[in-house]
Residue, then its C-alpha position, 0 to 999 in steps of 0.5 A: x371617641x376615646x373615653x380617655x379624651x373625656x372631660x368631666x367637670x365638677x363645679x361647687x358653687x356657693x350662694x347665698x340663701x336669698x339667691x339660690x332659687x334665681x341661681x337654679x332657675x337660671x341653671x335649669x336654662x343653661x343645662x338646657x342650652x349645654x345638653x344641645x351642645x354637640x360636645x356635652x356628654x351630660x349635665x347634672x345639677x345637684x344641692x347639698x342636702x346639708x347646706x342648701x347654699x351649695x349647688x354642685x355641678x356635674x358635666x361631661x364634655x367629649x374633649x378639651x375642644x367641646x368644653x372651650x366651645x362650651x365656654x365661649x358659647x352665647x348662652x355660658x357668656x350670658x347665664x354664667x358668667x353676666x348672671x351667675x357668678x356675680x350672685x356666687x359667694x364661692x366657686x371651685x372648679x375642677x377638670x377630671x379625665x376618666 
């Protein structure tokens, strides 16, 4: 695998305070499913110490094909699209290469 093909996803989610724990519970399940994908090389979840409504995800994928597989997976569609996105007050996603 060529390291230059790897893609890092940096997703910053803004969540209403009363829904942060719900989002983090769902993300825990999402993380387990994502790490089981053959193209997922890493999946870390952080919560801001200054703004506890900010959740940062750093995900690493083998290549663009692995990102597509992730986004089209049943667990992504159900958990992210169906449940998490409706709870967010803001969302920024960057795709980066090494």
